[in-house]
C-alpha positions in Angstrom: 20.3 -71.7 -59.3 20.5 -68.3 -60.0 20.3 -65.7 -57.1 17.9 -63.3 -58.5 14.8 -65.7 -59.5 16.2 -69.2 -57.6 15.8 -71.0 -61.4 18.8 -73.3 -62.4 20.3 -71.8 -65.6 19.5 -73.4 -69.0 21.8 -75.6 -70.6 21.8 -76.5 -74.5 20.1 -79.4 -75.0 22.2 -82.7 -76.0 19.5 -85.1 -77.1 17.7 -85.4 -79.8 14.7 -82.5 -80.6 11.6 -82.8 -80.2 10.7 -83.3 -83.5 13.0 -86.6 -83.2 15.9 -84.9 -85.1 19.4 -85.2 -84.2 22.1 -82.4 -83.0 23.9 -82.8 -86.5 20.6 -82.6 -88.4 19.5 -79.8 -86.6 22.9 -78.2 -87.2 22.7 -78.6 -91.2 19.2 -77.3 -91.6 20.6 -74.2 -90.0 23.1 -74.0 -92.0 21.3 -74.6 -95.1 18.9 -72.1 -93.7 21.6 -69.3 -93.7 23.2 -70.2 -97.3 19.2 -69.5 -98.4 18.9 -66.5 -96.7 22.1 -65.6 -98.1 21.9 -66.4 -101.7 18.0 -65.8 -102.2 18.0 -62.4 -101.3 18.3 -61.0 -104.5 21.2 -58.7 -105.1 21.7 -57.6 -101.9 22.3 -61.5 -100.5 25.0 -62.1 -103.0 26.8 -58.9 -102.0 27.0 -59.3 -98.5 28.0 -62.9 -99.4 31.3 -61.4 -101.9 31.9 -59.1 -99.1 32.1 -61.1 -96.6 34.3 -63.6 -98.7 36.6 -61.0 -99.1 36.7 -60.0 -95.4 37.4 -63.5 -94.9 40.0 -63.9 -97.6 42.1 -60.7 -96.7 42.3 -61.7 -92.6 43.6 -65.4 -93.5 46.2 -63.7 -96.2 47.3 -60.8 -93.4 47.4 -64.0 -90.9 49.4 -66.2 -93.1 51.5 -63.2 -93.8 52.3 -62.3 -89.9 53.6 -66.0 -89.2 55.5 -66.0 -92.0 57.6 -62.7 -92.1 59.3 -63.5 -88.9 60.9 -66.7 -90.3 61.4 -64.6 -93.2 63.5 -62.2 -91.5 65.3 -65.2 -89.4 66.8 -66.7 -92.6 67.4 -63.3 -94.3 70.1 -62.6 -91.2 71.2 -66.0 -91.4 72.3 -65.7 -94.6 74.2 -62.2 -94.3 75.7 -63.5 -91.5 77.2 -66.6 -93.3 78.6 -63.7 -96.3 80.1 -61.4 -93.9 83.9 -63.0 -94.2 85.4 -60.6 -92.2 85.9 -60.7 -88.2 87.6 -58.3 -86.3 89.1 -59.2 -83.0 92.4 -57.2 -81.3 94.5 -59.3 -81.0 97.4 -59.9 -83.6 97.3 -63.6 -84.9 100.2 -64.8 -85.9 100.7 -65.7 -90.1 100.4 -69.4 -90.9 100.4 -71.6 -93.4 96.7 -72.1 -93.7 95.2 -68.3 -92.8 94.0 -65.6 -95.7 93.9 -61.9 -94.9 90.5 -60.4 -96.3 90.0 -56.9 -97.0 86.8 -54.7 -97.9 87.5 -53.4 -101.2 83.8 -52.6 -102.1 82.5 -49.6 -103.8 79.3 -48.1 -105.3 78.6 -47.4 -109.0 75.5 -45.5 -109.6 72.7 -46.8 -107.1 74.1 -50.2 -107.4 76.0 -51.3 -104.2 79.6 -54.0 -105.5 80.8 -56.3 -102.7 84.3 -56.6 -103.0 87.0 -58.2 -101.4 90.5 -58.2 -101.6 92.3 -61.7 -100.7 96.1 -62.1 -99.0 96.8 -66.3 -98.6 99.3 -66.0 -96.4 100.3 -69.5 -96.4 100.8 -72.5 -99.0 97.4 -74.5 -97.3 95.0 -71.1 -97.3 91.6 -71.7 -98.4 90.6 -71.1 -101.8 87.1 -68.7 -102.4 84.3 -70.8 -104.3 85.1 -70.9 -107.9 88.6 -70.1 -108.1 90.9 -73.1 -109.3 93.9 -74.5 -107.7 96.2 -71.6 -109.4 97.4 -68.9 -106.9 98.0 -65.9 -109.1 98.7 -62.8 -107.8 96.1 -59.8 -108.5 93.6 -61.8 -110.3 90.2 -60.9 -110.3 87.1 -63.8 -109.9 83.7 -64.0 -110.0 81.8 -65.8 -107.8 80.0 -68.9 -108.9 76.1 -68.9 -109.6 
């Protein structure tokens, strides 16, 4: 009940309308009337419909972009972290048969950055970089596989 008038609040009808039509038929008739108003109103109706469609399309594109962007940035960060092969530690590790010393020898050429690494195996079982064969010659240059 409403405090000011003493009447009960109105609710949406759930049963058939007085004309005998069901709720779904009423909704379909209302939608058909809206489409008729939009597209039979001449040039203004078509312009309004096209602008509405463009606005909805831009809104959907913006929502898709904002939901995909954080995941894309996370994957990019993971790729960068996987490429990092130089680690810094405070203590000096002893040489072993399976250790590899990596030094950064990157450079710039014009506007391009060149990523380079100098590798020094400390033992016969040191890991080989991707794309290298089993030979371990000194002062060898190698490009990564594509």
